[in-house]
N, C-alpha and C positions, 0 to 999 in steps of 0.2 A: 132609416130605410121610411119613406112616408106613407099614415094611412090605406092611399090607394095597391100603393103597389102593395104591402103586407096585404090585403087580399088578392089580390092573383097566387100568390104563393101557397094562402090557408089549404083549398081543396088540392093540390096534389104535396102539400109531407103528411091530410092526413090521409090520404089515401097509400104515404108510402108505406104506412105502418101495415100493413096487410103485408109487404115484403121486406124491411128493412124488421131487424130480431134488435137494434138499437146498440152493437157494440161487437165484442172479438167472445169469443166462447174459446178458451183451454181446456185440451183431455187433459186427465190424471196423465201423465208420461208410464206409463205401461210395457211399450217396446224397448224389451234393453236399456228400462230406466236405471242400470247401471252404469251406463254410460256416459260419455262427457260431451256433453250437445255442442251444435254448434248453430245459429241465428245466422240464419236468411232474409232477407229483405228481397221480397214479390211485390211490385210494378205492372197493374194491367188497366193498356191503355187504349181508349175508347176507336178505331182508328174508322166508323159510319161516319154514313153521309147522316141521321138522322134514326138512327137504333136505338136505345138506349139500355143499358146494360146494369138488370139488379142488382145490386149486394151479394159481391160472389163470394164463394165455401173455397180453402184453401184445407187444406191438408196434407205431412208427410208421412209416410210407412213405408214398408216391405215393400215388393214387388210385386208378392201376393195380392193383392190390394187389388182389386179391378171397379175404379167408380162407372164408370162410362164404356161401351166399345160399339164400335160404332158397327150397325151388323148384325147388334143381339141386343135383346129391349132391350127396356128404358128402363133400374129400379123403383119402385117407389118415391127411394129421395130425389132421382133427376125426375121424373116424374112432372114429384108433384113440384122442383124448380124451375122447367120444362111451361110448366101453363098456368106454374101462378103466384113462380116470384118466393118461391115456399121454401127456405131452410129446414124448415123445422121436421122436418121427416130427415130427411140428410144427414145434419149432425149430428141429432142421439146415432144410425146407422154409423157411421165412421170411431162418435166418443166407444160405441161399445165392443169394436172393434178390435183383438188385441194385438191385432200387426199397425194401429195407424199409433202415429205413436204425439198427436195434435194436432187439432182444431182451431179454425179463425176465421169471425166470418168481417167480410164490408158492412160499413154503422152507413153506408148513402147508395146512393143510382150514380151510373156512371152514363152523363153524356154523348154526345157529343162534342168535338171541339167548336164549329158550328154553333152548341144553342144551340137549338132550332124552336125550342119551346122557350125563353128564356130566361132559366129556371139559374138557383143559384147555385148549382151542383158544380162538380171537376168529369172534365172527362177523360183523370185517371184518378188509383188511388194504389197508396202503398205499404201494408201490408210488411207486419215479422209473425216471423216466423220461426221452429226451432227443429231441427231434425239431426239427427245420431247415426250411428258403425249399419244398423240395425233396422235401420228407417230411414234409407240415403232416397228418397222418389217421392214426390211433390203435384198431388191431383188441384182443381182447380171449376167450381159450374159455378156458373151464371145464366141468368134469363136473355134472352133478348127479346123484353118487354109485351114492343107495340108486333107481334107473333100470338098467338095460341100455342101453339109448344116450342118456341122456338130457343135452343141451348147455344154456349159456347161452353171453351172450357179443353183443357189438355188430362187425359189420364197417363200417366203415371210415367213423371218426366226425370231422368235422372238429374240427380240438384248436383250444383259443379262445384269441385272438388276442393278448393283452397280458396285461402284469406283472400279477398279484392276482387275472386275473377266471379263471369256472370254466364249466364244462356240467356241466349236470346230464341222467344219462341215464337209464330206465328198463329193461330189457332180460328178456324173455321165455323160458319153458322153452322149448327143439325141442327134438325127437324128429331123429332124424341119418339114420331112415330104413335100419342099416345091421345093427337084427336083433332080432328080433320082439319086441315085450314080454313076455319069461313073467312078471316082477315075482317070481320067482324065487330065495332067495340063492343055489339053486346055481351062478348064470346073474347073479353079480351084483356086484363088485368085495368079494372081503375086508372093504377096510375101510370098508364100510357098516355092519354089524353096532353093532362097535366104537365104531362114531360116534354111530349111535342106541340106545343102549345095551342091546340085544340080543344073543342067540348061541341059535344051532339048533346043529343035527346038520349042514348044510353050510355046509363052509368058502369055500365063496363058487368065482368065475375070477379068478385079473386077467389073460385074453390068450380071445382072442374065443375062438367055437363059431362054423362053419363052416355048423356045422345046422341051429344058428334067424339065418342070412346071411338077410336081407328085402331088397334087391339095392332102395330106391325113393330118395324123396330128402328134403331136409330136413323138415319138416313143423311148422308149432306144436303142442307135445307136447299129448296130450289130457290132459294128468293122469293116476295111482293108478288105476286100475280095483281094484285092491281083489280078496279074495279067494282071495288067493294070499299069499306073507309078504307083501310090500307091503297097507298098510290108508289105504287113502283118506282117512280123518280123520288120522290121522299122519303120512305120507311125502309126502299130497297136498299144493297148491299153489294158488292163485293166482297169475295174474301183473298186476305184472310175479313175478318170480325177485329179482335184484338191484336196486345202485343202487351209478346207476361218479359220479362224485365225480369232474370230471378240472379241476385246476387250474392254471393257471401259474403260478412260482412265483420266478424271474430275468428 
């Protein structure tokens, strides 16, 4: 890659440090730790036309674990993902839950297949995670990066039971109800601009702004209204936003 092309990626890649923790995180197996484990591959596809995703968080757990519920308030972990692409609150919360078997994180954003920002990232990722008879459910969460508090994922879907069997789930866009949707780059995480191939005078914000706190519940996201820095025809989407394929591989 020549120096000119490399320089295009420096800013987005540095900014992505706010989003990615740089690898995979495993919880110490606790829930049914004496039981045999099954291995699953989970592939997440970005189906949007212009909305990148933050590195996803996956967890296997018992049915009693609730990562998020539409119509209820977002946990602090979901709030941090939805507003800041920050996995560092949800991951330890899941790891400390005795009903969670394993937690896995992605290490790169997922861009739309059209690759509007010209970034070197893919529109899909495949992560490996383990489950057992007492932890037969999967949850996932990731940010819709070019939004104020948009996210997507699944909550407590049952894992396919047989080797070679797969489940396909389509996930919608959700609004965490924690931050007003200003659609202003000044209020959106810095990696947004680099990932969609634009620049502005607003550097963005990687932390929550109390002045924009909303105090609502999780709802289906209304989409991008446009009229500020975000444009509905470029950064909007039609549900579903993601395709999640879960396959048992052993």
